[in-house]
Every structure is written in C-alpha cells, then in structure tokens.
C-alpha positions in Angstrom: 28.0 50.7 58.3 25.1 50.9 56.6 22.9 53.7 58.2 19.9 53.8 61.1 16.7 54.0 59.5 14.9 53.7 62.8 14.8 57.5 64.7 15.0 55.2 68.5 17.5 53.2 67.6 20.8 54.4 66.8 22.7 51.1 65.8 23.1 50.9 62.2 21.3 47.8 61.0 22.4 46.1 57.6 19.7 43.7 56.3 20.5 39.5 55.6 18.6 38.6 52.8 19.3 34.5 52.2 17.9 32.1 50.0 17.6 28.6 52.0 18.3 25.5 49.5 16.3 22.5 50.8 17.5 20.3 48.7 21.7 21.8 49.8 20.2 22.1 53.2 21.9 25.4 53.8 22.1 28.4 52.4 21.9 28.4 48.8 23.2 32.8 48.0 23.5 35.5 50.2 23.0 39.9 50.0 23.6 42.1 52.0 22.0 45.1 51.6 21.5 48.6 54.2 17.7 48.7 55.9 16.3 50.6 53.9 16.2 48.0 51.4 12.8 46.5 50.3 12.6 42.5 50.6 11.8 41.8 46.8 14.4 43.9 45.9 16.6 41.3 47.2 15.3 38.2 45.2 16.8 38.4 42.0 14.4 36.0 39.7 16.0 34.9 36.3 16.8 31.9 34.1 18.1 29.8 38.1 14.7 29.6 38.9 13.4 27.1 35.7 11.9 23.3 37.3 12.2 25.0 41.3 9.9 25.5 43.7 10.4 28.5 45.4 8.0 29.3 48.7 8.1 33.1 49.3 7.5 34.9 52.4 4.7 37.6 52.3 7.4 39.9 52.9 8.9 39.2 49.0 5.6 38.8 47.4 4.9 40.3 44.7 2.3 40.0 41.4 5.2 41.5 39.1 7.8 39.2 40.7 5.3 35.8 40.2 4.3 36.3 36.6 8.5 36.8 36.2 9.1 33.5 38.0 6.4 31.7 36.0 8.2 32.9 32.5 11.5 32.4 33.3 9.5 28.0 33.9 9.4 28.4 38.1 7.1 27.6 40.2 5.4 29.9 43.7 4.2 29.7 46.4 3.2 32.3 48.7 0.4 33.5 51.1 -2.0 35.8 49.9 -2.2 39.6 50.7 -4.2 40.8 53.0 -5.6 43.5 51.0 -5.3 40.9 47.6 -8.7 40.7 45.8 -8.0 38.2 43.5 -11.2 37.9 40.7 -12.2 33.8 40.3 -11.9 32.0 36.6 -13.1 28.5 37.4 -12.9 26.1 40.2 -10.3 22.6 40.2 -12.6 20.9 42.6 -16.7 20.0 42.1 -18.1 20.3 45.0 -21.9 18.9 46.0 -24.7 20.4 47.5 -25.1 24.1 47.7 -21.8 25.3 46.0 -21.2 28.7 45.7 -20.5 29.7 42.0 -17.3 31.4 41.7 -16.8 32.4 38.1 -16.7 36.3 37.9 -17.0 36.6 41.8 -14.0 38.5 43.8 -12.4 36.5 46.9 -14.0 39.2 49.0 -17.0 38.9 47.8 -16.2 34.6 48.5 -14.3 34.5 51.8 -17.5 35.9 53.7 -19.4 32.9 52.7 -16.7 30.1 52.4 -17.4 27.1 54.3 -15.9 24.6 52.3 -12.5 22.8 54.4 -10.9 23.6 51.0 -11.0 26.2 48.2 -8.8 25.0 44.8 -9.3 27.7 42.1 -8.0 29.5 39.2 -7.7 33.2 39.4 -7.1 36.6 37.8 -5.0 39.3 39.3 -3.9 43.1 38.0 -0.6 44.2 38.4 1.6 47.1 37.4 4.6 45.8 35.0 7.4 47.9 34.7 8.5 47.9 31.0 11.2 50.7 30.9 13.2 53.8 32.4 10.5 54.2 35.5 7.1 53.7 33.2 4.7 50.7 33.6 1.8 49.1 32.2 -0.9 46.7 33.0 -1.2 43.5 33.1 -2.9 40.0 34.6 -1.5 37.0 36.5 -3.3 34.3 36.3 -2.6 31.8 39.5 -4.0 29.2 41.4 -6.0 30.5 44.8 -6.1 27.4 47.4 -7.9 28.5 50.6 -7.4 25.8 53.7 -9.3 25.7 57.3 -7.0 25.7 60.1 -8.7 23.6 62.8 -6.1 24.3 65.1 -6.3 28.2 64.2 -10.3 28.0 63.4 -9.5 30.4 60.3 -8.9 29.8 56.7 -5.3 30.3 55.3 -5.3 31.1 51.3 -2.1 30.8 49.1 -0.9 31.8 45.7 0.6 29.8 43.1 1.4 28.2 39.9 1.5 24.7 40.8 -1.2 22.7 39.0 -3.6 20.3 41.0 -1.9 16.9 39.4 1.3 17.9 41.4 0.4 19.1 44.8 -3.6 18.9 46.1 -5.0 22.0 48.1 -3.9 20.3 51.5 -0.4 19.7 50.1 -0.1 23.0 50.0 -0.7 24.4 52.8 2.1 21.7 53.9 4.6 22.2 51.7 4.6 25.8 53.2 4.8 26.1 56.4 8.7 24.2 55.5 8.7 28.3 55.2 9.5 28.3 58.8 12.6 26.5 58.3 14.2 29.5 57.2 13.5 30.4 61.1 15.7 28.3 62.5 17.9 29.2 59.8 18.7 32.3 61.3 18.2 31.4 64.9 21.3 28.9 64.3 23.0 31.4 62.6 22.4 33.9 65.2 21.9 32.0 68.3 25.1 29.5 67.6 27.8 31.8 65.0 26.6 34.8 66.7 25.1 36.6 63.3 23.6 39.7 65.4 26.9 39.8 67.7 28.8 42.3 65.2 30.6 45.1 67.2 32.3 47.0 65.2 31.7 50.9 63.1 33.7 49.5 59.9 31.5 48.5 57.4 34.3 45.7 55.7 34.7 44.3 59.4 30.9 44.0 59.6 30.7 42.6 56.2 33.8 40.4 57.0 32.2 38.8 60.2 28.9 38.3 58.2 30.1 36.6 55.8 32.1 34.4 57.6 29.5 33.3 60.2 27.1 32.5 56.6 29.6 30.6 55.4 30.6 28.4 58.3 26.7 27.9 58.8 27.3 26.8 55.4 29.8 23.7 56.4 27.7 22.9 59.1 24.5 22.1 57.1 26.9 20.1 54.4 28.4 18.5 57.1 25.4 17.6 58.9 24.3 16.0 55.6 27.1 14.3 55.2 27.3 12.7 58.6 23.4 11.9 58.7 23.7 10.0 55.8 26.2 7.8 57.0 24.5 7.5 60.3 22.0 3.9 60.5 18.3 5.4 59.6 16.9 5.3 63.1 20.0 7.4 64.4 19.3 10.3 62.2 16.0 11.8 64.2 18.8 12.2 67.1 21.2 14.8 65.5 19.1 17.6 64.6 20.4 21.0 62.5 20.6 22.7 65.7 22.6 19.8 68.2 25.0 19.1 65.1 26.2 23.2 64.9 26.6 23.3 68.1 28.8 20.3 68.1 30.6 21.7 65.0 31.1 25.3 66.9 33.0 23.4 69.8 35.3 22.1 67.7 35.4 24.4 64.7 39.6 25.7 65.9 40.6 22.0 66.0 39.3 22.0 61.8 40.5 25.6 61.5 44.4 24.0 63.0 44.2 21.1 61.3 43.5 23.3 57.6 46.2 25.7 58.7 48.8 23.5 59.6 48.4 21.8 56.0 48.7 25.3 54.4 51.8 25.3 56.5 50.5 28.0 59.1 49.9 28.1 63.0 47.0 27.8 65.3 48.0 30.4 68.0 45.5 30.4 70.7 44.0 27.6 73.3 42.4 24.4 70.7 38.9 24.1 71.8 37.2 20.8 72.4 36.6 18.2 69.9 33.3 17.4 68.6 32.2 14.4 69.5 33.3 11.2 67.8 29.6 9.3 68.8 26.1 10.7 68.6 25.1 9.5 72.3 28.3 12.1 73.6 26.9 15.2 72.0 
C-alpha cells in the first residue's frame, strides 16, 4: 500500500488524480500515486492539449505548467493564486470616467482600488522554469487576468487564462470556471455509488484493482448515460441526471455482468441483483 503520511491517521492513503473530459462526459485519464505526490506532478502536459481548454484547480495551478500548455497549443483557465502578484501590461476593456491606469502597476496595488464589475487585462508573471538536471532559469508568462464581482458573496474572483477576449468575455470566464464543480460531482458519484472510498485491504495490488474497477465502472456508466439521454425526448433528458442514472446502473450491474459472462462461456454464481428500470419514470 501507499504509506500514510499524516501522524494522526494510521491508514494508508492513495491519491486518485482524474482528468475529466466534458466532451466525453467522464474520466479521460486516471493515475494512482502516494499521498505525498503533488497535484501538479500528476498533470502530464503534452501534445494532447492542443486546441483543448484545461480548467485547472488551484492545486494544479503552476505558471510553468501554464507556459507549457500554451507552447503545446492548448488553453488554460485557473483561479489566480492568493500570493500571485502579476504586473499589468495593458487593458482589454475601455472604461469611462475615473478609470485606473493599469500599465506598470501590480495586482496588489490595483486590487484594493477596484470598483468595476469586471476587470480584463493583460499581465506578466515571472516564474522559474526547469531547464536541465535540476537547474532552473527565470522566465516570463504573459497571460490574461480577469477579475469579476460576485454579487452573491460580495467579493471579487480572479482568474488567469490565455483565452483571448473574442473567444470568451470576462463574465463568461467566471461561468466557464464553474464547470470545475463537475469534478467534485464525479468523485461524489465514484465514492457514494461505486465505492471508491471503501477499499479495505493491505495489498497494494488489490487496492489498485478495486480502485481501477470502480473508475472503469464509472466510465462505462457515464458513456451509457450519454447514449440513453440521446435516445430520450428532449423534454425528458433533465429527468435523468448523472447521479440518478448511476444509482440505477449500479443496481443493474450484476444483470449486465451475467449477460457478459454468459457470452464468454462463464457462469454467474451470485444472486442476480435488480435490473435497470425500463422506463425513466421507474427511476
């Protein structure tokens, strides 16, 4: 097993890093690591990011990573870290009246004076880039900083992205980032329905097998959910959200496994669970 790293917790911990594809409506990549592994280390940037938008949680946020995503032809969108202090290069929006002159100022100079509903500007951020054998060199990232007023919580939310304004307006940047909440829903589904968090074993290999089995079940469930929703009339689709479908899928998983084993010439020896309801009204 992966060793425990917290003194007050004896159980071993494994970190399950999942890349969620909104296009495929499910996990795209999964990696199991020890608890000490940083979130950023599990994000393997490469040519696959080309023409894709990565919504990045703060745990995965790193300026060096943003630069690599851009170099590989991809786009990123992340919250601005609390300790970040980028320097303004210019503004994408024209404001009337007593507008703040941004050029040359830092974010921490501008933030206390901010009174706009949205700020949209170009900034520069210095970062350290690893070049060879542990050696690092200084580099600069040019990015777009968007700050949007949240009326509900009475505060500004700041985002960093390389998406141009003609692709996503400032207000739309905040809306797009809210999709990160889908990751929490995915893990809630994986834990609550497919038992990702119920792995009681001392064998690293058994634990890995159970985790992979749960994630593969989740993947199949999400793919079938896509097929079923497409087959339903438009007005019925909202009645079949992910979690509702997953519960029905889990209840009927034994029946589908029995069919699969029969086709493979094997026998299902456990009692067959309830089948998946045949109508949406039965869910």
